[in-house]
N, C-alpha and C positions, 0 to 999 in steps of 0.2 A: 655125657650126652652134649651136642652141640649148642654153644651158649645162646645163640640166635633162636634156636628151635625152643629150648627151655624156657625163654622169655617169653615167645609167643604163644606156648600152651599155656603158662601160667598166667597170662594176662586177665585182668579183670573183664568180665561180659562187657562193660561200657568202654573197654579201650578199644580203638579202631583198629581191626585184624588185618595182618598184613594181605596186599592183593593176592588173588588166587594164583597158586602156582610159583610164588616169589620165595619162597622158604623150602629149603630142601632138607629131608631127613639126612641124618649122619652117616648112612651107608648104603652103598649102591652095590649090584652085582654085574660082574662083566664075564663074556665069554666071546671066543674069537673062531673064525671059520678060516682055515688054512689047508692046502694040500687036500682038499675035498672031505674034510671032517670037521666037525666041531669040537673045541675044547671042552673040558669040565669047566665049570665055572667058578670063579672066586670071589668073596666079598670083600669090598675096598673101601677105605673111608671115602666119603663124598669128596669129590675134588675134580681139577682139570685133567685131561687125557691128553697124550702126545700122539699126532696122526701126521702122517706125511703131508705136505702142502700140495701134492701131486693126487690125494686120494680121490678115488673114484666119486664118492659122493658129494665132494665140493665141485666138481667140474660138470657131472652128469646127471646130479638129483637122484643117485640111488640111496634114498632114505626114506623110511616108513616107521611109523609109530602107533601105538595103542595108549588108550586113557579109561582107567577104570579105577575102582575105589574099595576099601577096606575098610569096615566101620567097627567100632567098639560097641559093643551090644551092653545091656543094662548089668548082665552077669558077669562082666569083665573080659568076656572073650572077644578076639579079634577075627572077623569074617568079611572076606572078599565076596564080591558080589559079581556074579556069572563071569568068572575068570575062565571058563572052558571056551563060552563062547568070543571072548575078545582075543583069546589065543588063537581060536579057528579063523577069526578075521585077520588078525597078523600075518598067519601063514598063508590065507588068501592074497593079502597084499604082497607077501614076498613072491609068490607065484606070477602075480600081475606086472611086477617089475624086474622080473628073472634074476630074482637074487636068491644066495642061498637060503633055504627055508628050513628053519630052527625047528627041532622036534618039540612036539608038544610038551614031554616030561621035561626037556630041559628048559623052557620057558616057564614052566608051572614051577620047577625047583628054584628058579631063579626069584620068582616074585615071592613065593612063600619064604625062603630063606630071607629075603630083604624085609619082609613084614615080621618076621619072627625077632629079626636082630633089632628092629626099631621099634617094637610093640609100645615101649613105654612114650614113643612121641606121636602115637594115635590119639589125636584129640577126641574128648567124649563128644557125643551127639550133641547138636547138629553137625559138629565137625566130620573129618573123615581122613583117611591116608589116601591120598590119590597117587596112582601107580601108573608110572610111564615106561614101558618095555620100548626101546628103539633099535632098529636095525639099519645099519649104513655099510656102503662097500668102501672097501680099503684098496690096496694097491698101490705102488709108486709110478704111475703111469697117466700121461695125460693125452695119449693116443688110443684112449677107449670108448669113444664115443659111440661106435656099432657094436661094442661088445659088453655082456654084463661082467659085473666085477668078480675076479675068482677068489678075493678076500673078502671078509665083512667082520664086522663086530656088533656084539648084541650086548646091551647095557639097559639094566633096569633100575629106573629111579624111583624116588619116593618123596612125597611132599605133604605134610599136615596142611590140610585146608579147612576153613571153616564154612557154615552156610553162604552160599554164594550171593544171597540177598541180606546183607548185613542188617538193613531196616525193613525187611519184608519184602516180599516179591512186588516188583514195580512193572506197570503196563510198558510194553516195548513199543517204540516208534520204527517202523519197517518200511524201506523203500523198494518199491515194485519194478525191478529192472527185468524188461520186456526184451531186450535184445541180446546183451552179452550172456555168455555161458559161464558157468562157476568155474569150469575146467573141462580137460579133453572128454569127449562124452564116452569115450571106452575107459577112462581111468576114474570116473567119479565114485564107484565103490571100492577104490583102493586108498587107504589112509596115508597119503604120501605128503610130505610137507609142500611139495609144489602146488598143490591143489589149493592150499590154504596162501601160498604167496599168489596164485593167480587171483583169487577173490581180493585180494588187500586193495589193489588199485580203486576198481569200483566201489568198495566199502568206504574208503577214506574220502574219495569223492563225493559218495552220497553224505556221508556225516558232516563235511565242511558246507554242504550247500542246502541240505535239508535238515541237519541236526537229528538224524536217525542213529539208531542203534545196531540194526543190521541192515544188509540187502537180501532181499527174497528174488533169487535169480528164477524168473520165466522166459526162456528163450522161446520164441515162437509163440508167445502167449500162453505157454503150458506153465503150470505151477511145479516148481521143482522143490530147491531147499535153500537155505541162507548159505552164508560161507561159513559156519561153523555149526550149523544144527539143522535137524529134519523139521519139516512143516506139518502140522495138523490142523484140521478143520474140526471142532467141537460143538455140538449142541445137544439140547436133552435127548437123550437115547441113541445118538448117531455120532460116529467119529468118521472123518473122511481124510485120507491120506493118499500121496503119490503112491502107485505100484511100484515095487522093486524092479530096477533095471540098471545097467551099467553106469547110468549117468549120474548117479549121486550115492553119498554113503549109506549103507545098509546099517542105521544106528541101532545098538544094542539097546539103548534106552527107548527108542522108539518100538523095539520089538516087546521090550518087556510091559511097556504100557498097553500096547495093541492086545497082548495076552491076556493081561487081567481085566481087560475093559469088559468083557463080557459079562463076567461075574458081577461086573459094578453097574450093568443094564444098559451097556452101550453095544449098539450094533457097528461094526467095524467094516469099512468099505475100502477098499486097495484100488486105486484106479487112477486113469489120466485124467485129468480136470483142468479147466481153463481160467485165466485171470477173473474173466467175466462171471463165472460161475461163483468164484471165490467171494467177488464182489458183492453177489445178491446173498451168498451165505452170511456174510457177516452183519448184514442188516439187523439181525436178531440172533446170531450165533457168536460163537468165540473162536479165535485161532490161537495157536501156540507153537513154540518153539521146544524140540526136545533132544536133550544132550546130558552127557554125563555130569558136567559143571553143574547146572541149573534145575537138572532134571526135567521141569516142563515150565516154561516162561512165559506168561500171556502176553498177546497182542493187543496193544490199545489202539493204535493208527497206522493205518497204510497210506504210504505217499507215493503218488504218482508223478512222471516226468512233468515238469512246470511247477510243481510243489502243491498239487490239489490233494486235499486230505480226505480221507475216508474213516470215520470212527469204526472201529470194531465193537459191536454190541453197544455196553453201557460207557465203552473207552476206559474200563478197569479190567484188572485180572478178573475174569467170569468165574461163577461158581462151579462149574463142571472142571474147568481147568484145576482150580484148586483142590476139587475132590481127587481126581486123579493123580496130581502131585503128593498130594497128601498119603494115598492109598500106597503109592510105590516107596516112598520116603519109610513108611511103616514098616514095609517089607525090608528094605535094606537095612534099617537100623534094629530090626530083630524084635519088633513089637507084636507082629502077625507072622503065621507062617508061610513060608514061600513055595512055589512049586518045586518039585525035586530036583535037586542038582544046581539049584541057583545060588548057592552059597558053599564057600570052602572055608572052614574053620582052620585058624593057624595057631 
């Protein structure tokens, strides 16, 4: 086993864990698309790959990825959470970027093969094995600005990760951006690196000016999502979130939370809502960001242009946010049953 991985897994609980996604598992899976078909995949030792400097992805942004987790349950088994939904979203992203679309069976085989090979590197709960399938365009031509890549590579990486909140969940500071968009409106539902790059400038500027954790994009005064997570408003018996459209990512964690919410006593409403409605909600309600890494992260403060600050509820992570987060974590970690098809045992 990779020495860095072994050290990280066996470090005492009091030791500072590596930053999320900075430690790689020892094995990755690789497949290639050439001459109109996909190769069978192969397992390789994690390490550098060689591609042409003229590769399509490097010049024209033909790159996309997914992110989900496998968990070690108390019985020792390894279980991947909602792999089928992530593969479906990856194929949707490939369609949106006009890239070679990998078969469901190919991606599933690559993911499960990697998990099986590195099962001894999967941390105990609350840790997990973060899985990162990635697809990018190849081909040695810099003249392809108006044509999709004819060749591509699909790689599945894995990374042992631990609880995103090492010292417990903290209430986040969020800047409310009411003019800029996170990305091109027809590509928001595509999980491509360019969307994250597009959000980086506004996010870094807001961090420097207002010391915030993230930016909530609200173009035209309509609440959308942050640069890396979906946004939910929560209060006793109610959840409000933006209805799905092409402008933002259709999060699987978001979908999971909304699916289990009715059984926890929450009525879910998905629709367009404004910044002003959000500000009225948070007077006595909660706000949270949902995503694979943190599951559900409570918002404590909203910051508007000029630096005015609005406290969200008590200013701390709210009880309803904690309850929803703990309920989903219990499913992911095998403590309670999940809806049919949500877990894949390896």
